[in-house]
C-alpha positions as a Markdown table, in Angstrom:
| # | Residue | x | y | z |
|---|---|---|---|---|
| 1 | Met | 63.8 | 23.7 | 108.5 |
| 2 | Ser | 67.1 | 23.1 | 106.6 |
| 3 | Ile | 67.3 | 20.7 | 103.7 |
| 4 | Ala | 69.7 | 18.5 | 105.7 |
| 5 | Ala | 67.0 | 18.1 | 108.3 |
| 6 | Thr | 64.8 | 16.3 | 105.8 |
| 7 | Asn | 67.4 | 14.4 | 103.7 |
| 8 | Asn | 71.1 | 14.5 | 104.1 |
| 9 | Ser | 72.0 | 11.4 | 102.0 |
| 10 | Gly | 72.1 | 10.4 | 98.4 |
| 11 | Trp | 73.2 | 13.8 | 97.1 |
| 12 | Gly | 75.6 | 14.2 | 94.1 |
| 13 | Leu | 77.1 | 17.0 | 92.0 |
| 14 | Ile | 77.8 | 16.8 | 88.3 |
| 15 | Ala | 80.5 | 19.4 | 88.0 |
| 16 | Gly | 81.7 | 21.5 | 85.1 |
| 17 | Asn | 84.3 | 24.3 | 85.4 |
| 18 | Gly | 84.6 | 27.4 | 87.4 |
| 19 | Arg | 83.7 | 28.2 | 91.0 |
| 20 | Phe | 80.0 | 27.1 | 90.9 |
| 21 | Pro | 80.7 | 23.5 | 92.2 |
| 22 | Phe | 82.9 | 24.7 | 95.0 |
| 23 | Leu | 80.2 | 27.1 | 96.2 |
| 24 | Val | 77.5 | 24.4 | 96.0 |
| 25 | Leu | 79.7 | 22.0 | 98.0 |
| 26 | Glu | 80.3 | 24.7 | 100.6 |
| 27 | Gly | 76.6 | 25.5 | 100.8 |
| 28 | Ala | 75.6 | 21.8 | 101.1 |
| 29 | Arg | 78.2 | 21.2 | 103.8 |
| 30 | Ser | 76.9 | 24.1 | 105.8 |
| 31 | Gln | 73.7 | 22.2 | 106.1 |
| 32 | Gly | 75.4 | 18.9 | 106.9 |
| 33 | Ile | 75.2 | 17.4 | 103.5 |
| 34 | Glu | 78.1 | 15.6 | 101.8 |
| 35 | Met | 78.0 | 15.1 | 98.1 |
| 36 | Ala | 79.5 | 12.7 | 95.7 |
| 37 | Val | 81.1 | 14.6 | 92.8 |
| 38 | Ile | 81.4 | 13.6 | 89.2 |
| 39 | Ala | 83.7 | 15.8 | 87.0 |
| 40 | Ile | 83.0 | 16.3 | 83.3 |
| 41 | Lys | 86.0 | 15.5 | 81.1 |
| 42 | Glu | 87.9 | 18.6 | 79.8 |
| 43 | Glu | 85.9 | 20.8 | 82.1 |
| 44 | Ala | 87.1 | 20.0 | 85.5 |
| 45 | Ala | 89.9 | 18.6 | 87.7 |
| 46 | Pro | 89.2 | 15.1 | 88.8 |
| 47 | Glu | 87.9 | 16.2 | 92.2 |
| 48 | Met | 85.3 | 18.8 | 91.3 |
| 49 | Ala | 84.1 | 21.5 | 88.9 |
| 50 | Gly | 80.4 | 24.3 | 87.3 |
| 51 | Gln | 79.9 | 25.6 | 83.8 |
| 52 | Val | 79.9 | 23.4 | 80.8 |
| 53 | Lys | 80.7 | 25.4 | 77.7 |
| 54 | His | 78.3 | 25.0 | 74.8 |
| 55 | Thr | 81.3 | 24.9 | 72.5 |
| 56 | Lys | 82.0 | 21.4 | 73.9 |
| 57 | Ile | 79.7 | 20.0 | 71.2 |
| 58 | Phe | 82.7 | 20.6 | 69.0 |
| 59 | Ser | 85.1 | 18.9 | 71.4 |
| 60 | Ala | 87.5 | 16.2 | 70.2 |
| 61 | Ser | 86.3 | 14.0 | 73.0 |
| 62 | Arg | 84.2 | 11.1 | 71.8 |
| 63 | Pro | 80.8 | 10.5 | 73.6 |
| 64 | Asp | 79.8 | 7.0 | 74.6 |
| 65 | Trp | 77.2 | 5.3 | 72.5 |
| 66 | Lys | 74.3 | 6.5 | 74.7 |
| 67 | Leu | 75.3 | 10.1 | 74.5 |
| 68 | Ala | 76.1 | 9.8 | 70.8 |
| 69 | Lys | 72.7 | 8.4 | 70.1 |
| 70 | Leu | 71.1 | 11.2 | 72.2 |
| 71 | Leu | 73.0 | 13.9 | 70.3 |
| 72 | Phe | 72.1 | 12.4 | 66.9 |
| 73 | Ala | 68.4 | 12.3 | 67.7 |
| 74 | Leu | 68.2 | 16.0 | 68.8 |
| 75 | Pro | 66.5 | 18.3 | 66.2 |
| 76 | Arg | 68.6 | 21.2 | 67.4 |
| 77 | Lys | 71.7 | 21.6 | 69.6 |
| 78 | Asn | 71.0 | 24.7 | 71.6 |
| 79 | Thr | 71.5 | 24.7 | 75.4 |
| 80 | Asp | 68.1 | 23.7 | 76.5 |
| 81 | Ala | 67.9 | 20.8 | 74.0 |
| 82 | Leu | 71.4 | 19.5 | 74.9 |
| 83 | Ile | 71.2 | 19.8 | 78.7 |
| 84 | Gly | 67.5 | 18.9 | 78.8 |
| 85 | Ala | 68.2 | 15.7 | 76.9 |
| 86 | Val | 71.0 | 14.8 | 79.3 |
| 87 | Ala | 68.7 | 15.5 | 82.3 |
| 88 | Lys | 66.0 | 13.2 | 80.8 |
| 89 | Val | 68.5 | 10.4 | 80.5 |
| 90 | Leu | 69.6 | 10.9 | 84.1 |
| 91 | Glu | 66.0 | 10.9 | 85.3 |
| 92 | Asp | 65.3 | 7.7 | 83.4 |
| 93 | Glu | 68.2 | 6.2 | 85.5 |
| 94 | Gly | 66.5 | 7.3 | 88.7 |
| 95 | Ile | 68.6 | 10.5 | 89.2 |
| 96 | Arg | 66.5 | 13.5 | 90.0 |
| 97 | Leu | 68.0 | 16.9 | 89.3 |
| 98 | Val | 67.2 | 19.8 | 91.6 |
| 99 | Asp | 67.5 | 23.6 | 91.5 |
| 100 | Ser | 71.2 | 24.3 | 91.0 |
| 101 | Thr | 70.9 | 27.4 | 93.3 |
| 102 | Leu | 69.4 | 25.4 | 96.1 |
| 103 | Phe | 72.4 | 25.9 | 98.4 |
| 104 | Leu | 73.3 | 29.3 | 97.0 |
| 105 | Lys | 70.3 | 31.5 | 97.9 |
| 106 | Pro | 72.5 | 34.2 | 99.6 |
| 107 | Leu | 74.3 | 34.7 | 96.3 |
| 108 | Val | 71.0 | 35.3 | 94.3 |
| 109 | Pro | 70.0 | 39.0 | 94.5 |
| 110 | Glu | 66.5 | 40.2 | 94.9 |
| 111 | Ala | 65.1 | 43.2 | 92.9 |
| 112 | Gly | 66.7 | 46.5 | 93.5 |
| 113 | Val | 69.9 | 48.6 | 93.1 |
| 114 | Leu | 72.8 | 46.6 | 94.4 |
| 115 | Thr | 75.5 | 49.2 | 94.3 |
| 116 | Gln | 76.0 | 52.6 | 95.9 |
| 117 | Arg | 75.2 | 54.2 | 92.5 |
| 118 | Ala | 72.0 | 53.6 | 90.7 |
| 119 | Pro | 72.0 | 53.7 | 86.9 |
| 120 | Ser | 71.9 | 57.2 | 85.4 |
| 121 | Glu | 69.1 | 58.3 | 83.2 |
| 122 | Ser | 70.9 | 57.4 | 80.0 |
| 123 | Glu | 72.0 | 54.0 | 81.4 |
| 124 | Ala | 68.5 | 53.3 | 82.5 |
| 125 | Ala | 67.3 | 54.0 | 79.0 |
| 126 | Asp | 69.9 | 51.6 | 77.6 |
| 127 | Ile | 68.9 | 49.0 | 80.2 |
| 128 | Gly | 65.2 | 49.4 | 79.2 |
| 129 | Tyr | 66.0 | 48.8 | 75.6 |
| 130 | Gly | 68.5 | 46.0 | 76.4 |
| 131 | Leu | 66.1 | 44.0 | 78.6 |
| 132 | Gly | 63.6 | 43.8 | 75.7 |
| 133 | Val | 66.3 | 42.7 | 73.3 |
| 134 | Ala | 67.9 | 40.3 | 75.7 |
| 135 | Arg | 64.6 | 38.6 | 76.5 |
| 136 | Gln | 64.0 | 38.0 | 72.8 |
| 137 | Ile | 67.4 | 36.5 | 72.4 |
| 138 | Ala | 67.1 | 34.4 | 75.6 |
| 139 | Gly | 63.7 | 33.2 | 74.5 |
| 140 | Met | 65.3 | 31.8 | 71.4 |
| 141 | Asp | 68.0 | 30.1 | 73.6 |
| 142 | Ile | 70.8 | 31.9 | 71.7 |
| 143 | Gly | 72.4 | 33.7 | 74.7 |
| 144 | Gln | 71.8 | 35.5 | 77.9 |
| 145 | Thr | 73.7 | 38.8 | 77.4 |
| 146 | Val | 73.5 | 41.8 | 75.2 |
| 147 | Val | 75.7 | 45.0 | 75.2 |
| 148 | Ile | 74.0 | 48.3 | 74.5 |
| 149 | Ser | 75.3 | 51.8 | 73.7 |
| 150 | Asp | 72.9 | 54.8 | 73.2 |
| 151 | Lys | 69.9 | 52.4 | 72.7 |
| 152 | Ala | 71.7 | 50.4 | 70.0 |
| 153 | Cys | 72.6 | 46.8 | 70.4 |
| 154 | Val | 76.3 | 46.5 | 69.9 |
| 155 | Ala | 76.8 | 42.8 | 70.7 |
| 156 | Val | 74.8 | 39.7 | 71.3 |
| 157 | Glu | 76.1 | 36.7 | 73.2 |
| 158 | Ala | 76.0 | 33.3 | 71.5 |
| 159 | Met | 78.4 | 30.5 | 72.5 |
| 160 | Glu | 81.4 | 32.6 | 73.4 |
| 161 | Gly | 80.2 | 33.7 | 76.9 |
| 162 | Thr | 79.5 | 37.1 | 78.6 |
| 163 | Asp | 83.1 | 38.3 | 79.0 |
| 164 | Glu | 84.0 | 37.8 | 75.4 |
| 165 | Thr | 80.8 | 39.4 | 74.3 |
| 166 | Ile | 81.7 | 42.5 | 76.3 |
| 167 | Ser | 85.1 | 42.5 | 74.8 |
| 168 | Arg | 83.7 | 42.3 | 71.2 |
| 169 | Ala | 81.3 | 45.2 | 72.0 |
| 170 | Ala | 84.2 | 47.4 | 73.1 |
| 171 | Arg | 86.0 | 46.8 | 69.9 |
| 172 | Leu | 82.9 | 47.7 | 67.9 |
| 173 | Ala | 81.9 | 50.7 | 70.0 |
| 174 | Asn | 85.1 | 52.6 | 69.5 |
| 175 | Gly | 85.3 | 54.1 | 73.0 |
| 176 | Lys | 81.6 | 54.8 | 73.6 |
| 177 | Lys | 80.2 | 53.9 | 77.0 |
| 178 | Leu | 78.5 | 50.5 | 77.2 |
| 179 | Val | 75.7 | 48.9 | 79.3 |
| 180 | Val | 75.6 | 45.2 | 79.9 |
| 181 | Val | 72.3 | 43.3 | 80.2 |
| 182 | Lys | 72.2 | 39.7 | 81.3 |
| 183 | Val | 68.9 | 37.8 | 81.7 |
| 184 | Ser | 67.5 | 34.4 | 82.2 |
| 185 | Lys | 65.2 | 32.6 | 79.8 |
| 186 | Pro | 61.5 | 33.3 | 79.9 |
| 187 | Lys | 60.9 | 29.8 | 81.3 |
| 188 | Gln | 64.3 | 29.4 | 83.0 |
| 189 | Asp | 64.9 | 25.8 | 84.3 |
| 190 | Met | 66.8 | 26.5 | 87.5 |
| 191 | Arg | 68.4 | 23.1 | 87.4 |
| 192 | Phe | 70.9 | 24.2 | 84.8 |
| 193 | Asp | 72.3 | 27.1 | 82.7 |
| 194 | Val | 71.4 | 29.7 | 85.4 |
| 195 | Pro | 72.9 | 33.2 | 84.7 |
| 196 | Val | 76.1 | 33.8 | 86.6 |
| 197 | Val | 78.1 | 37.0 | 87.2 |
| 198 | Gly | 81.6 | 36.9 | 88.8 |
| 199 | Leu | 84.5 | 39.2 | 89.5 |
| 200 | Pro | 86.0 | 38.7 | 86.0 |
| 201 | Thr | 82.9 | 40.1 | 84.4 |
| 202 | Ile | 83.2 | 43.3 | 86.5 |
| 203 | Gln | 86.9 | 43.5 | 85.7 |
| 204 | Gln | 86.1 | 43.0 | 82.0 |
| 205 | Met | 83.4 | 45.7 | 82.1 |
| 206 | Arg | 85.8 | 48.2 | 83.7 |
| 207 | Ala | 88.5 | 47.4 | 81.0 |
| 208 | Cys | 85.9 | 47.8 | 78.2 |
| 209 | Gly | 84.2 | 51.0 | 79.4 |
| 210 | Ala | 80.9 | 49.4 | 80.5 |
| 211 | Thr | 79.4 | 51.5 | 83.2 |
| 212 | Ala | 76.2 | 49.6 | 84.2 |
| 213 | Leu | 75.0 | 46.0 | 84.6 |
| 214 | Ala | 71.4 | 44.8 | 84.7 |
| 215 | Val | 70.4 | 41.3 | 85.7 |
| 216 | Asp | 67.3 | 39.3 | 86.5 |
| 217 | Ala | 66.4 | 39.2 | 90.2 |
| 218 | Gly | 66.0 | 35.8 | 91.8 |
| 219 | Arg | 67.6 | 34.1 | 88.7 |
| 220 | Thr | 71.2 | 35.2 | 88.7 |
| 221 | Val | 74.0 | 33.9 | 90.9 |
| 222 | Phe | 76.7 | 36.4 | 92.0 |
| 223 | Phe | 79.9 | 34.6 | 92.8 |
| 224 | Asp | 81.9 | 36.4 | 95.5 |
| 225 | Arg | 78.9 | 38.7 | 95.9 |
| 226 | Glu | 80.4 | 41.0 | 98.6 |
| 227 | Lys | 83.7 | 41.4 | 96.7 |
| 228 | Leu | 81.9 | 41.8 | 93.4 |
| 229 | Ile | 79.7 | 44.7 | 94.7 |
| 230 | Glu | 82.7 | 46.2 | 96.5 |
| 231 | Leu | 84.7 | 46.2 | 93.2 |
| 232 | Ala | 81.8 | 47.6 | 91.3 |
| 233 | Asn | 81.5 | 50.5 | 93.8 |
| 234 | Gln | 85.2 | 51.2 | 93.6 |
| 235 | Val | 85.2 | 51.5 | 89.8 |
| 236 | Gly | 81.8 | 53.3 | 89.5 |
| 237 | Ile | 79.8 | 50.5 | 87.9 |
| 238 | Ala | 76.0 | 50.5 | 88.7 |
| 239 | Ile | 74.3 | 47.2 | 89.1 |
| 240 | Gln | 70.6 | 46.7 | 89.4 |
| 241 | Ala | 68.5 | 43.5 | 89.5 |
| 242 | Phe | 65.1 | 43.6 | 87.8 |
| 243 | Pro | 62.0 | 41.5 | 88.5 |
| 244 | Val | 61.5 | 39.0 | 85.7 |
| 245 | Ala | 57.8 | 39.7 | 85.4 |
| 246 | Gly | 56.0 | 43.0 | 85.8 |
| 247 | Glu | 58.8 | 45.4 | 84.9 |
| 248 | Leu | 57.9 | 49.1 | 84.9 |
| 249 | Asn | 56.8 | 50.3 | 81.5 |
| 250 | Ser | 60.0 | 52.4 | 81.1 |
| 251 | Val | 62.0 | 49.2 | 81.5 |
| 252 | Ala | 59.8 | 46.7 | 79.6 |
| 253 | Lys | 59.6 | 48.6 | 76.3 |
| 254 | Gly | 62.7 | 46.9 | 74.9 |
| 255 | Met | 62.2 | 46.0 | 71.3 |
| 256 | Asn | 59.2 | 48.3 | 70.9 |
| 257 | Arg | 59.7 | 51.1 | 68.5 |
| 258 | Glu | 59.1 | 54.6 | 69.8 |
């Protein structure tokens, strides 16, 4: 039974930037659901918008008194704290947030190799190490992405985003091949800050000499999934989605010393 069959009224979308909101609207409309859209200032055109950059805490825009009070009361200003606090305010106003991938399930890959080429032995070794590092970083709510070369962590994402992290890694690696690992948080709240991969990331990987991408199965949204996989195949990038729990020992070692 579709979601529309049970409830097709009272839906809204709080929109940041990028393609995420457009895809959510398309998915909702395919089930007969029309949404009211609220755009976040400096992140979206008036009609709609997806991502809200963490760097917006340094924005010149002044929050209203309620948001200012909320921000002042936070013991830390990482992503979970910031968005979680906003979600709590909304819920106090009677607005219930739902899984942000609710209408995007076809764009969320299950576990397995997604491209024609599977990761090579050396890439798999870097992925195994990178998953352990990335899960530690994600667990501290610092970032979602690490870039690995020869089982060394070259770059860790913070506020700058995945594509800039890959670019920084390329500058540091001096031409060495790179592997990109992007994960969800250990207790990922699917209502917000869900990992996303799009065509620009694959293009950035190609430009920077990154040859493989590992993501979390069931917790990562692939924008333009078919085109993304097609491009990865064309440029020889291997993509594999890994289960969040119960990885094979060869993949789960990560931070462990050998």
